Each structure stands twice: as C-alpha cells, then as structure tokens.
LOVEXFI-459622 format. One record per atom (N, C-alpha, C, O, CB): atom name; residue in one letter; chain; x, y, z. Coordinates in Angstrom, 1 decimal. Each point is the difference from the previous one (the first is absolute). Glycine has a CB too. Layout:
BEGIN
NODE name resn chain     px     py     pz
NODE   CA    A     A      X      Y      Z
...
This chain:
BEGIN
NODE name resn chain     px     py     pz
NODE    N    M     A  -45.1   20.9    7.3
NODE   CA    M     A   -0.7    0.2   -1.3
NODE    C    M     A   -0.3   -1.4   -0.5
NODE    O    M     A    0.9   -0.8   -0.1
NODE   CB    M     A    0.2    3.1   -0.4
NODE    N    H     A   -2.3   -2.6    0.1
NODE   CA    H     A   -0.4   -1.3   -0.5
NODE    C    H     A    0.5   -0.1   -1.5
NODE    O    H     A    0.3    1.0   -0.6
NODE   CB    H     A   -2.3   -1.1    2.1
NODE    N    N     A    2.0   -1.1   -2.0
NODE   CA    N     A    0.5   -0.3   -1.3
NODE    C    N     A   -0.7    0.8   -1.0
NODE    O    N     A    0.6    0.6   -1.0
NODE   CB    N     A    0.0   -2.9    1.7
NODE    N    T     A   -2.0    2.4   -0.6
NODE   CA    T     A   -0.8    0.7   -1.0
NODE    C    T     A    0.4    1.5    0.0
NODE    O    T     A    0.1    0.6   -1.0
NODE   CB    T     A   -2.0   -2.3    1.3
NODE    N    E     A    2.0    2.3    0.9
NODE   CA    E     A    0.4    1.4    0.1
NODE    C    E     A    1.3    0.3   -0.6
NODE    O    E     A    0.2    1.0   -0.6
NODE   CB    E     A   -1.6   -0.9    2.7
NODE    N    A     A    2.4   -1.0   -1.8
NODE   CA    A     A    1.3    0.1   -0.5
NODE    C    A     A    0.0    0.0   -1.5
NODE    O    A     A    0.7    0.7   -0.7
NODE   CB    A     A    0.3   -1.7    2.8
NODE    N    T     A   -1.8    0.0   -2.7
NODE   CA    T     A   -0.1   -0.1   -1.4
NODE    C    T     A   -0.5    1.3   -0.7
NODE    O    T     A    0.5    0.4   -1.0
NODE   CB    T     A   -0.8   -2.9    1.3
NODE    N    V     A   -0.8    3.0    0.3
NODE   CA    V     A   -0.6    1.2   -0.5
NODE    C    V     A    1.0    1.2    0.1
NODE    O    V     A    0.1    0.8   -1.0
NODE   CB    V     A   -2.4   -1.6    1.7
NODE    N    Y     A    3.0    0.9    0.4
NODE   CA    Y     A    1.0    1.1    0.2
NODE    C    Y     A    1.1   -0.1   -1.0
NODE    O    Y     A    0.3    1.0   -0.7
NODE   CB    Y     A   -0.8   -1.0    3.1
NODE    N    L     A    1.1   -1.2   -2.6
NODE   CA    L     A    1.1   -0.2   -0.9
NODE    C    L     A   -0.4    0.2   -1.5
NODE    O    L     A    0.8    0.4   -0.8
NODE   CB    L     A    0.2   -1.9    2.5
NODE    N    S     A   -2.2    1.1   -2.0
NODE   CA    S     A   -0.5    0.1   -1.4
NODE    C    S     A    0.0    1.4   -0.5
NODE    O    S     A    0.1    0.2   -1.3
NODE   CB    S     A   -1.5   -2.2    1.7
NODE    N    Q     A    1.3    3.0    0.4
NODE   CA    Q     A    0.0    1.4   -0.4
NODE    C    Q     A    1.4    0.4   -0.6
NODE    O    Q     A    0.0    1.0   -0.7
NODE   CB    Q     A   -1.8   -0.5    2.4
NODE    N    F     A    2.8   -1.2   -1.4
NODE   CA    F     A    1.4    0.3   -0.4
NODE    C    F     A    0.4   -0.7   -1.3
NODE    O    F     A    1.0    0.3   -0.6
NODE   CB    F     A   -0.4    0.1    2.9
NODE    N    I     A   -1.5   -1.4   -2.8
NODE   CA    I     A    0.3   -0.7   -1.2
NODE    C    I     A    0.1    1.0   -1.2
NODE    O    I     A   -1.0    0.8   -0.2
NODE   CB    I     A   -0.1   -2.9    1.1
NODE    N    G     A    2.1    2.1   -1.7
NODE   CA    G     A    0.2    0.9   -1.1
NODE    C    G     A    0.4    1.4    0.4
NODE    O    G     A    0.2    0.9   -0.9
NODE   CB    G     A   -1.9   -2.2   -0.2
NODE    N    R     A    2.0    1.5    2.4
NODE   CA    R     A    0.4    1.4    0.4
NODE    C    R     A    1.5    0.0    0.3
NODE    O    R     A    0.5   -1.1    0.3
NODE   CB    R     A   -2.8    1.5    0.7
NODE    N    P     A    2.9    0.7   -1.0
NODE   CA    P     A    1.5    0.1    0.2
NODE    C    P     A    0.3   -0.1    1.5
NODE    O    P     A   -0.6    0.6    0.9
NODE   CB    P     A    0.8    0.8   -2.9
NODE    N    L     A    0.7   -2.3    2.3
NODE   CA    L     A    0.5   -0.2    1.4
NODE    C    L     A    1.5    0.1    0.0
NODE    O    L     A    0.7   -0.1   -1.0
NODE   CB    L     A   -2.6   -1.4    1.5
NODE    N    R     A    2.4    1.8    0.7
NODE   CA    R     A    1.5    0.0    0.2
NODE    C    R     A    0.2   -0.9    1.1
NODE    O    R     A   -0.5    0.1    1.1
NODE   CB    R     A    0.9    2.3   -1.9
NODE    N    I     A    0.4   -3.4    0.6
NODE   CA    I     A    0.3   -1.1    1.0
NODE    C    I     A    1.5    0.2    0.5
NODE    O    I     A    0.9   -0.1   -0.8
NODE   CB    I     A   -2.6   -1.5   -0.3
NODE    N    H     A    1.9    1.7    2.4
NODE   CA    H     A    1.3    0.1    0.6
NODE    C    H     A    0.3   -1.4    0.5
NODE    O    H     A   -0.8   -0.7    0.6
NODE   CB    H     A    0.6    3.1    0.1
NODE    N    T     A    1.4   -2.9   -1.0
NODE   CA    T     A    0.4   -1.4    0.3
NODE    C    T     A    1.1    0.0    1.1
NODE    O    T     A    0.6    1.0    0.3
NODE   CB    T     A   -1.2   -1.8   -2.6
NODE    N    S     A    0.7   -0.4    2.9
NODE   CA    S     A    1.0   -0.1    1.1
NODE    C    S     A    1.4    0.2   -0.3
NODE    O    S     A    0.8    0.3    0.8
NODE   CB    S     A   -2.4   -1.9    0.1
NODE    N    D     A    2.0    1.6   -2.2
NODE   CA    D     A    1.4    0.2   -0.4
NODE    C    D     A    0.2    1.5   -0.4
NODE    O    D     A    1.1    0.3   -0.6
NODE   CB    D     A   -0.9   -2.7   -0.2
NODE    N    G     A   -1.2    3.2    1.0
NODE   CA    G     A    0.2    1.5   -0.3
NODE    C    G     A   -0.5    0.4   -1.3
NODE    O    G     A    0.0    1.2   -0.3
NODE   CB    G     A    1.9   -1.3    1.8
NODE    N    R     A   -2.3   -0.8   -2.4
NODE   CA    R     A   -0.4    0.4   -1.3
NODE    C    R     A   -1.5    0.5    0.0
NODE    O    R     A   -0.7   -0.4    1.0
NODE   CB    R     A    2.3   -1.3   -2.0
NODE    N    V     A   -2.0    2.4    0.0
NODE   CA    V     A   -1.3    0.5   -0.1
NODE    C    V     A   -0.5   -0.3   -1.4
NODE    O    V     A    0.7    0.2   -1.0
NODE   CB    V     A   -0.4    1.7    2.7
NODE    N    F     A   -1.5   -2.5   -1.8
NODE   CA    F     A   -0.6   -0.4   -1.3
NODE    C    F     A   -1.2    0.9   -0.2
NODE    O    F     A   -0.9   -0.1    0.9
NODE   CB    F     A    1.8   -2.3   -0.8
NODE    N    G     A   -1.0    3.1   -1.2
NODE   CA    G     A   -1.2    0.8   -0.3
NODE    C    G     A   -0.6   -0.6   -1.3
NODE    O    G     A    0.6   -0.1   -1.0
NODE   CB    G     A    0.4    2.1    2.1
NODE    N    G     A   -2.3   -2.4   -1.0
NODE   CA    G     A   -0.7   -0.6   -1.1
NODE    C    G     A   -1.4   -0.1    0.2
NODE    O    G     A   -0.6    0.4    1.0
NODE   CB    G     A    2.6   -1.6   -1.6
NODE    N    Q     A   -2.7    0.6   -0.3
NODE   CA    Q     A   -1.5   -0.2    0.0
NODE    C    Q     A   -0.3   -1.4    0.6
NODE    O    Q     A    0.4   -1.0   -0.5
NODE   CB    Q     A   -0.7    2.5   -1.5
NODE    N    M     A   -0.5   -1.4    3.1
NODE   CA    M     A   -0.4   -1.3    0.7
NODE    C    M     A   -0.9   -0.8   -0.9
NODE    O    M     A   -1.0    0.4   -0.5
NODE   CB    M     A    1.3    0.7    2.7
NODE    N    K     A    0.1   -2.4   -2.3
NODE   CA    K     A   -0.8   -1.0   -0.8
NODE    C    K     A   -0.7   -0.9    0.9
NODE    O    K     A   -1.2   -0.3   -0.2
NODE   CB    K     A    2.8    0.5   -1.7
NODE    N    C     A   -0.9   -0.7    3.0
NODE   CA    C     A   -0.7   -0.9    0.9
NODE    C    C     A    0.9   -0.3    1.2
NODE    O    C     A    1.1    0.4    0.1
NODE   CB    C     A   -2.3   -1.5   -2.0
NODE    N    T     A    0.6    0.5    2.9
NODE   CA    T     A    0.6   -0.5    1.2
NODE    C    T     A   -0.5   -1.3    0.4
NODE    O    T     A   -1.0   -0.5   -0.6
NODE   CB    T     A    1.4    2.9    1.4
NODE    N    D     A    0.2   -3.1    0.2
NODE   CA    D     A   -0.6   -1.2    0.5
NODE    C    D     A    0.1   -0.1    1.5
NODE    O    D     A    0.3    1.0    0.6
NODE   CB    D     A    0.4   -2.1   -2.7
NODE    N    K     A   -1.1    0.0    2.6
NODE   CA    K     A   -0.1   -0.2    1.5
NODE    C    K     A    1.3    0.2    0.7
NODE    O    K     A    0.1    0.2    1.2
NODE   CB    K     A   -2.0   -1.7   -1.5
NODE    N    D     A    3.0    1.3   -0.4
NODE   CA    D     A    1.4    0.1    0.5
NODE    C    D     A    0.6    1.5   -0.1
NODE    O    D     A    1.1    0.2    0.2
NODE   CB    D     A   -0.8   -2.7   -0.7
NODE    N    R     A   -1.2    3.4    0.0
NODE   CA    R     A    0.4    1.4   -0.2
NODE    C    R     A    1.0    0.2   -1.2
NODE    O    R     A    0.5    1.1   -0.1
NODE   CB    R     A   -0.9   -0.7    2.5
NODE    N    N     A    0.5   -1.4   -3.2
NODE   CA    N     A    0.8    0.2   -1.2
NODE    C    N     A   -0.7    1.0   -0.9
NODE    O    N     A   -1.3   -0.1   -0.1
NODE   CB    N     A    2.3   -2.3    0.2
NODE    N    I     A   -0.3    3.3   -0.7
NODE   CA    I     A   -0.7    1.0   -0.9
NODE    C    I     A    0.6    0.0   -1.4
NODE    O    I     A    1.3   -0.1   -0.1
NODE   CB    I     A   -1.7    1.5    2.2
NODE    N    I     A   -0.4   -1.4   -3.1
NODE   CA    I     A    0.4    0.1   -1.3
NODE    C    I     A   -0.2    1.4   -0.5
NODE    O    I     A   -1.1    0.5    0.1
NODE   CB    I     A    0.6   -3.0   -0.6
NODE    N    L     A    1.5    3.1   -0.1
NODE   CA    L     A    0.0    1.4   -0.5
NODE    C    L     A    0.3   -0.1   -1.5
NODE    O    L     A    0.9   -0.8   -0.4
NODE   CB    L     A   -0.3    1.9    2.6
NODE    N    A     A   -1.2   -0.3   -3.0
NODE   CA    A     A    0.3    0.1   -1.4
NODE    C    A     A    0.5    1.4   -0.3
NODE    O    A     A   -0.2    0.9    0.8
NODE   CB    A     A   -1.6   -2.5   -1.4
NODE    N    L     A    2.5    1.8   -0.5
NODE   CA    L     A    0.5    1.3   -0.4
NODE    C    L     A    0.9    0.6    1.1
NODE    O    L     A   -0.1    1.2    0.4
NODE   CB    L     A   -1.9   -0.8   -1.9
NODE    N    T     A    2.9   -1.2    2.1
NODE   CA    T     A    0.7    0.3    1.2
NODE    C    T     A    1.4    0.5   -0.2
NODE    O    T     A    0.7   -0.4   -0.9
NODE   CB    T     A   -2.1   -1.4    1.9
NODE    N    Y     A    1.7    2.8   -0.2
NODE   CA    Y     A    1.4    0.5    0.1
NODE    C    Y     A    0.5   -0.4    1.4
NODE    O    Y     A   -0.7    0.1    1.0
NODE   CB    Y     A    0.2    1.9   -2.6
NODE    N    E     A    1.8   -2.4    1.6
NODE   CA    E     A    0.7   -0.3    1.2
NODE    C    E     A    0.9    1.2    0.4
NODE    O    E     A    0.7    0.5   -0.9
NODE   CB    E     A   -0.8   -3.0    0.4
NODE    N    Y     A    0.1    2.9    1.7
NODE   CA    Y     A    0.8    1.2    0.5
NODE    C    Y     A    0.9   -0.5    1.1
NODE    O    Y     A   -0.4   -0.8    0.9
NODE   CB    Y     A   -1.4    2.5   -1.6
NODE    N    R     A    3.0   -1.2    0.6
NODE   CA    R     A    1.0   -0.3    1.1
NODE    C    R     A    0.6    1.3    0.5
NODE    O    R     A    0.3    0.9   -0.8
NODE   CB    R     A    0.3   -3.1   -0.2
NODE    N    A     A   -0.5    2.3    2.3
NODE   CA    A     A    0.6    1.2    0.6
NODE    C    A     A    1.4    0.1   -0.5
NODE    O    A     A    0.7   -1.0   -0.2
NODE   CB    A     A   -2.2    0.9    2.2
NODE    N    P     A    2.0    1.4   -2.1
NODE   CA    P     A    1.4    0.1   -0.4
NODE    C    P     A    0.9   -0.4    1.2
NODE    O    P     A   -0.4    0.0    1.1
NODE   CB    P     A   -0.2    1.9   -2.6
NODE    N    S     A    1.8   -2.3    1.1
NODE   CA    S     A    1.0   -0.5    1.0
NODE    C    S     A    0.4    1.2    0.9
NODE    O    S     A   -0.1    1.1   -0.4
NODE   CB    S     A    0.9   -3.0   -1.2
NODE    N    A     A   -0.2    1.5    2.7
NODE   CA    A     A    0.5    1.0    1.0
NODE    C    A     A    1.1    0.9   -0.7
NODE    O    A     A    0.1    1.2    0.2
NODE   CB    A     A   -0.6   -2.7    1.7
NODE    N    E     A    1.3    0.8   -2.8
NODE   CA    E     A    1.1    0.7   -0.7
NODE    C    E     A   -0.6    1.1   -0.9
NODE    O    E     A    0.5    1.1   -0.1
NODE   CB    E     A    0.9   -3.2    0.2
NODE    N    V     A   -2.5    1.8   -0.9
NODE   CA    V     A   -0.6    0.9   -0.9
NODE    C    V     A   -0.6    1.2    0.8
NODE    O    V     A    0.1    1.1   -0.4
NODE   CB    V     A   -0.6   -3.0   -1.2
NODE    N    I     A   -0.1    1.6    2.7
NODE   CA    I     A   -0.6    1.0    0.8
NODE    C    I     A    1.1    1.0    0.6
NODE    O    I     A   -0.1    1.2   -0.1
NODE   CB    I     A   -1.8   -2.8    0.7
NODE    N    R     A    2.9    1.0   -0.1
NODE   CA    R     A    1.2    0.8    0.5
NODE    C    R     A    0.6    0.9   -1.0
NODE    O    R     A    0.3    1.1    0.2
NODE   CB    R     A    0.1   -3.0    1.4
NODE    N    K     A   -0.3    1.3   -2.8
NODE   CA    K     A    0.6    0.8   -1.1
NODE    C    K     A   -0.9    1.2   -0.4
NODE    O    K     A    0.5    1.1   -0.3
NODE   CB    K     A    0.7   -3.2   -0.6
NODE    N    A     A   -2.5    1.8    0.8
NODE   CA    A     A   -1.0    1.1   -0.3
NODE    C    A     A    0.0    1.1    1.0
NODE    O    A     A    0.0    1.2   -0.3
NODE   CB    A     A   -1.4   -2.9   -0.9
NODE    N    V     A    1.5    1.3    2.5
NODE   CA    V     A    0.1    1.0    1.1
NODE    C    V     A    1.3    0.8   -0.1
NODE    O    V     A    0.0    1.2    0.1
NODE   CB    V     A   -1.4   -2.7    1.3
NODE    N    Q     A    2.5    0.9   -1.7
NODE   CA    Q     A    1.3    0.7   -0.1
NODE    C    Q     A    0.0    0.9   -1.2
NODE    O    Q     A    0.5    1.2    0.2
NODE   CB    Q     A    0.6   -3.2    0.9
NODE    N    E     A   -1.6    1.6   -2.2
NODE   CA    E     A    0.0    0.8   -1.2
NODE    C    E     A   -0.9    1.2    0.1
NODE    O    E     A    0.3    1.1   -0.5
NODE   CB    E     A    0.2   -3.1   -0.8
NODE    N    S     A   -1.7    1.9    2.0
NODE   CA    S     A   -0.9    1.1    0.1
NODE    C    S     A    0.2    0.8    1.2
NODE    O    S     A   -0.4    1.2    0.1
NODE   CB    S     A   -1.2   -2.6   -1.3
NODE    N    G     A    2.2    0.8    2.3
NODE   CA    G     A    0.2    0.8    1.2
NODE    C    G     A   -1.3    0.0    0.8
NODE    O    G     A   -0.1    0.7    1.0
NODE   CB    G     A    1.9    0.7   -2.0
NODE    N    N     A   -2.8   -2.1    0.5
NODE   CA    N     A   -1.4    0.0    0.7
NODE    C    N     A   -0.2   -1.4    0.6
NODE    O    N     A    0.0   -1.0   -0.7
NODE   CB    N     A   -0.9    2.7   -1.0
NODE    N    P     A    0.7   -1.7    3.0
NODE   CA    P     A   -0.2   -1.3    0.7
NODE    C    P     A   -1.3   -0.7   -0.4
NODE    O    P     A   -0.1   -1.2    0.3
NODE   CB    P     A    1.5    2.0    1.6
NODE    N    S     A   -2.3   -0.1   -2.5
NODE   CA    S     A   -1.2   -0.6   -0.4
NODE    C    S     A   -0.1    0.0   -1.5
NODE    O    S     A   -1.1    0.2   -0.6
NODE   CB    S     A   -0.1    0.5    2.7
NODE    N    A     A    2.3   -0.9   -2.8
NODE   CA    A     A    0.0    0.0   -1.5
NODE    C    A     A   -0.8   -1.1   -0.5
NODE    O    A     A    0.1   -1.1    0.5
NODE   CB    A     A    2.2    2.1   -0.5
NODE    N    P     A   -3.2   -0.7   -1.0
NODE   CA    P     A   -0.8   -1.1   -0.6
NODE    C    P     A    0.9   -1.0   -0.8
NODE    O    P     A    0.9    0.4   -0.7
NODE   CB    P     A   -2.9    1.1    0.6
NODE    N    V     A    1.7   -2.8    0.2
NODE   CA    V     A    0.8   -1.0   -0.7
NODE    C    V     A   -1.0   -0.9   -0.6
NODE    O    V     A   -1.0   -0.5    0.6
NODE   CB    V     A    3.0    0.6    1.0
NODE    N    N     A   -1.9   -0.4   -2.9
NODE   CA    N     A   -0.9   -0.9   -0.7
NODE    C    N     A    0.1   -1.4    0.4
NODE    O    N     A    1.1   -0.5    0.2
NODE   CB    N     A   -1.0    2.1   -2.1
NODE    N    W     A   -1.2   -2.3    1.9
NODE   CA    W     A    0.0   -1.4    0.3
NODE    C    W     A    0.3   -0.7   -1.4
NODE    O    W     A   -0.3    0.5   -1.0
NODE   CB    W     A   -1.4   -0.3    2.9
NODE    N    N     A    2.3   -1.4   -1.8
NODE   CA    N     A    0.3   -0.8   -1.2
NODE    C    N     A   -1.3   -0.7   -0.3
NODE    O    N     A   -0.7   -0.5    0.9
NODE   CB    N     A    3.2    0.2   -0.4
NODE    N    S     A   -2.9    0.3   -1.8
NODE   CA    S     A   -1.2   -0.7   -0.4
NODE    C    S     A    0.2   -0.8   -1.3
NODE    O    S     A    0.9    0.2   -0.8
NODE   CB    S     A   -2.2    1.6    1.9
NODE    N    R     A    0.4   -2.8   -1.2
NODE   CA    R     A    0.0   -0.8   -1.3
NODE    C    R     A   -1.4   -0.5   -0.1
NODE    O    R     A   -0.7   -0.3    0.9
NODE   CB    R     A    3.1   -0.3   -0.8
NODE    N    Y     A   -2.8    0.4   -1.4
NODE   CA    Y     A   -1.3   -0.6   -0.3
NODE    C    Y     A    0.1   -1.5    0.1
NODE    O    Y     A    0.9   -0.6   -0.6
NODE   CB    Y     A   -1.5    2.5   -0.9
NODE    N    V     A   -0.3   -2.5    2.3
NODE   CA    V     A    0.0   -1.5    0.1
NODE    C    V     A   -1.2   -0.7   -0.4
NODE    O    V     A   -0.1   -1.2   -0.1
NODE   CB    V     A    1.6    1.6    2.0
NODE    N    G     A   -2.6    0.4   -2.3
NODE   CA    G     A   -1.2   -0.6   -0.6
NODE    C    G     A   -0.9   -0.7    1.0
NODE    O    G     A   -0.4    0.7    1.0
NODE   CB    G     A    1.7   -1.0   -3.1
NODE    N    L     A   -1.6   -0.9    1.9
NODE   CA    L     A   -0.9   -0.8    0.9
NODE    C    L     A    0.9   -0.7    1.0
NODE    O    L     A    0.9   -0.8   -0.3
NODE   CB    L     A   -2.6    0.4   -1.6
NODE    N    V     A    1.4    0.6    3.2
NODE   CA    V     A    0.7   -0.6    1.1
NODE    C    V     A   -0.9   -0.6    1.1
NODE    O    V     A   -1.1    0.5    0.1
NODE   CB    V     A    2.9    1.2   -0.6
NODE    N    V     A   -1.3   -2.7    1.1
NODE   CA    V     A   -0.6   -0.5    1.2
NODE    C    V     A    0.8    0.4    1.2
NODE    O    V     A    1.2   -0.3    0.1
NODE   CB    V     A   -2.2   -1.7   -1.4
NODE    N    I     A    0.4    2.6    2.3
NODE   CA    I     A    0.7    0.4    1.2
NODE    C    I     A   -0.4   -0.9    1.1
NODE    O    I     A   -1.2    0.0    0.4
NODE   CB    I     A    1.4    2.4   -1.1
NODE    N    P     A    0.7   -3.2    1.3
NODE   CA    P     A   -0.4   -0.9    1.0
NODE    C    P     A   -0.6    0.7    1.3
NODE    O    P     A    0.7    1.0    0.4
NODE   CB    P     A    1.1   -2.6   -1.3
NODE    N    G     A   -2.9    1.2    1.4
NODE   CA    G     A   -0.6    0.6    1.1
NODE    C    G     A    0.9    0.1    1.2
NODE    O    G     A   -0.1    1.0    0.8
NODE   CB    G     A   -2.1   -1.8   -1.6
NODE    N    A     A    3.1   -0.2    1.0
NODE   CA    A     A    0.9    0.1    1.1
NODE    C    A     A    0.9    1.1    0.0
NODE    O    A     A    0.6    0.4    1.0
NODE   CB    A     A   -0.8   -2.9   -0.9
NODE    N    H     A    0.4    3.1   -1.3
NODE   CA    H     A    1.0    1.1   -0.1
NODE    C    H     A   -0.6    1.4   -0.1
NODE    O    H     A    0.6    1.0   -0.1
NODE   CB    H     A    0.8   -2.6   -1.0
NODE    N    V     A   -2.8    1.6    1.1
NODE   CA    V     A   -0.7    1.3   -0.1
NODE    C    V     A    0.1    0.7    1.4
NODE    O    V     A   -0.5   -0.6    1.0
NODE   CB    V     A   -1.1   -0.3   -2.8
NODE    N    K     A    2.1    2.1    1.8
NODE   CA    K     A    0.1    0.8    1.3
NODE    C    K     A   -1.0    1.1    0.0
NODE    O    K     A   -0.5    0.3    1.1
NODE   CB    K     A    2.9   -0.8   -1.0
NODE    N    K     A   -2.7    1.1   -1.2
NODE   CA    K     A   -1.0    1.1   -0.1
NODE    C    K     A   -0.6    0.0   -1.4
NODE    O    K     A    0.7   -0.2   -0.9
NODE   CB    K     A    0.6    1.5    2.7
NODE    N    I     A   -2.6   -0.9   -1.8
NODE   CA    I     A   -0.7    0.2   -1.3
NODE    C    I     A   -0.5    1.4    0.0
NODE    O    I     A   -0.7    0.4    1.0
NODE   CB    I     A    0.1   -2.9   -1.2
NODE    N    E     A    0.8    3.2   -0.9
NODE   CA    E     A   -0.5    1.4   -0.1
NODE    C    E     A   -0.9    0.0   -1.3
NODE    O    E     A    0.3   -0.6   -1.0
NODE   CB    E     A    1.8    1.6    2.2
NODE    N    F     A   -3.1   -0.2   -1.1
NODE   CA    F     A   -0.9    0.3   -1.1
NODE    C    F     A    0.1    1.5   -0.3
NODE    O    F     A   -0.2    0.8    0.9
NODE   CB    F     A   -1.3   -2.8   -0.4
NODE    N    E     A    1.6    2.3   -1.8
NODE   CA    E     A    0.0    1.4   -0.4
NODE    C    E     A   -0.3    0.1   -1.5
NODE    O    E     A    0.4   -0.9   -0.8
NODE   CB    E     A    1.3    1.4    2.6
NODE    N    E     A   -2.5    0.5   -2.2
NODE   CA    E     A   -0.4    0.1   -1.4
NODE    C    E     A    1.2    0.2   -0.9
NODE    O    E     A    0.1   -0.6   -1.1
NODE   CB    E     A   -2.2    1.6    1.9
NODE    N    N     A    3.1   -0.2   -0.4
NODE   CA    N     A    1.2    0.3   -0.8
NODE    C    N     A    1.2   -0.9    0.4
NODE    O    N     A    1.1    0.5   -0.1
NODE   CB    N     A   -2.0    1.8   -0.3
NODE    N    I     A    0.7   -3.5    0.8
NODE   CA    I     A    1.0   -0.8    0.6
NODE    C    I     A    1.1   -0.5   -1.0
NODE    O    I     A    1.1   -0.2    0.4
NODE   CB    I     A   -2.8   -0.5    1.2
NODE    N    L     A    1.3    0.6   -2.9
NODE   CA    L     A    1.0   -0.5   -0.9
NODE    C    L     A    1.1    0.9   -0.3
NODE    O    L     A    0.9   -0.3   -0.8
NODE   CB    L     A   -2.7   -1.0   -0.1
NODE    N    S     A    1.8    2.5    1.5
NODE   CA    S     A    1.1    1.0   -0.3
NODE    C    S     A    1.2   -0.3    0.9
NODE    O    S     A    1.0    0.7   -0.2
NODE   CB    S     A   -2.7    1.0   -0.5
NODE    N    G     A    1.6   -2.6    1.7
NODE   CA    G     A    1.2   -0.3    0.8
NODE    C    G     A   -0.3    0.0    1.5
NODE    O    G     A   -1.1    0.4    0.4
NODE   CB    G     A    2.4    0.6   -2.2
NODE    N    P     A   -0.3   -1.4    2.6
NODE   CA    P     A   -0.2   -0.1    1.4
NODE    C    P     A    0.4    1.3    0.7
NODE    O    P     A    0.3    0.9   -0.7
NODE   CB    P     A    0.2   -3.3    0.6
NODE    N    P     A   -0.6    2.5    1.3
NODE   CA    P     A   -0.9   -0.5    1.0
NODE    C    P     A   -1.2    0.9    0.2
NODE    O    P     A   -0.1    1.0   -0.7
NODE   CB    P     A    2.0   -2.1    1.8
NODE    N    G     A   -2.7    0.9   -0.1
NODE   CA    G     A   -1.2    0.8    0.2
NODE    C    G     A   -1.2   -0.9   -0.1
NODE    O    G     A    0.1   -1.2   -0.2
NODE   CB    G     A    1.1    3.3   -0.6
NODE    N    G     A   -2.4   -1.5    0.8
NODE   CA    G     A   -1.2   -0.7   -0.2
NODE    C    G     A   -0.8   -0.2    1.2
NODE    O    G     A    0.4    0.4    1.1
NODE   CB    G     A    0.7   -1.5   -3.0
NODE    N    V     A   -2.2    0.3    1.8
NODE   CA    V     A   -0.9   -0.3    1.1
NODE    C    V     A    0.3   -1.5    0.3
NODE    O    V     A    0.0   -0.8   -0.8
NODE   CB    V     A   -1.8    2.5    0.1
NODE    N    V     A    2.0   -1.9    2.0
NODE   CA    V     A    0.3   -1.4    0.4
NODE    C    V     A   -1.3   -0.8    0.1
NODE    O    V     A   -1.0    0.5    0.5
NODE   CB    V     A    3.0    0.3    0.8
NODE    N    V     A   -1.9   -2.0   -1.9
NODE   CA    V     A   -1.2   -0.9    0.0
NODE    C    V     A    0.2   -1.0    1.1
NODE    O    V     A   -0.9   -0.9    0.2
NODE   CB    V     A    0.5    1.2   -2.7
C-alpha cells in the first residue's frame, strides 16, 4: 500500500472508537486522535482493561462450578494516552467499543 493509500485508509478511523491490544496483555479502548509513521497511536477518552489473574478465574470457576464462568476484566479510566507502535499487537474497530473488551473487527 502506498503512503497516500495508507493515509486515506487510516484517516477514516480518526475520531472513531478503537480497541488496541498491547504486547503486555492490556487492552485500551478509546477514540483515535492520530497516528504517525512509527505506528504510535493517540487515543482520547480511553479506558485501560486488564485480564483477571489466574487466581481470580480459578476462584470464580470453583464458586460457580461452571468451567466457563464469566469473570470481569479490571478497568480504569486513563483519558488521553499514547500507545507505542512497537507494543501494538492488534487493533479493533467497533461502534460500541467503549463498553469494554474483547471482540470487534480487526483493522
């Protein structure tokens, strides 16, 4: 893809909700503001999500007796963030993305 094509493609996501999966297992859901040639991404109105620990999952399974018991992700509001391009593993776009992880359309 040429630079012009890439610019046009990426510009459609400006101001739209994205979910960014990072190399350390965190997920950031927020509104895309911009990116650069190094794939750094700036998100606004962002929430950070962390998967529950193995201990929390084990306890939920034991308490419910259901091996596929739902367990909530830990979340916190972080506002405006810069996600280094080197740590971006997956980008998802979804209209209702700000409600939490995972799912969506991979970009």
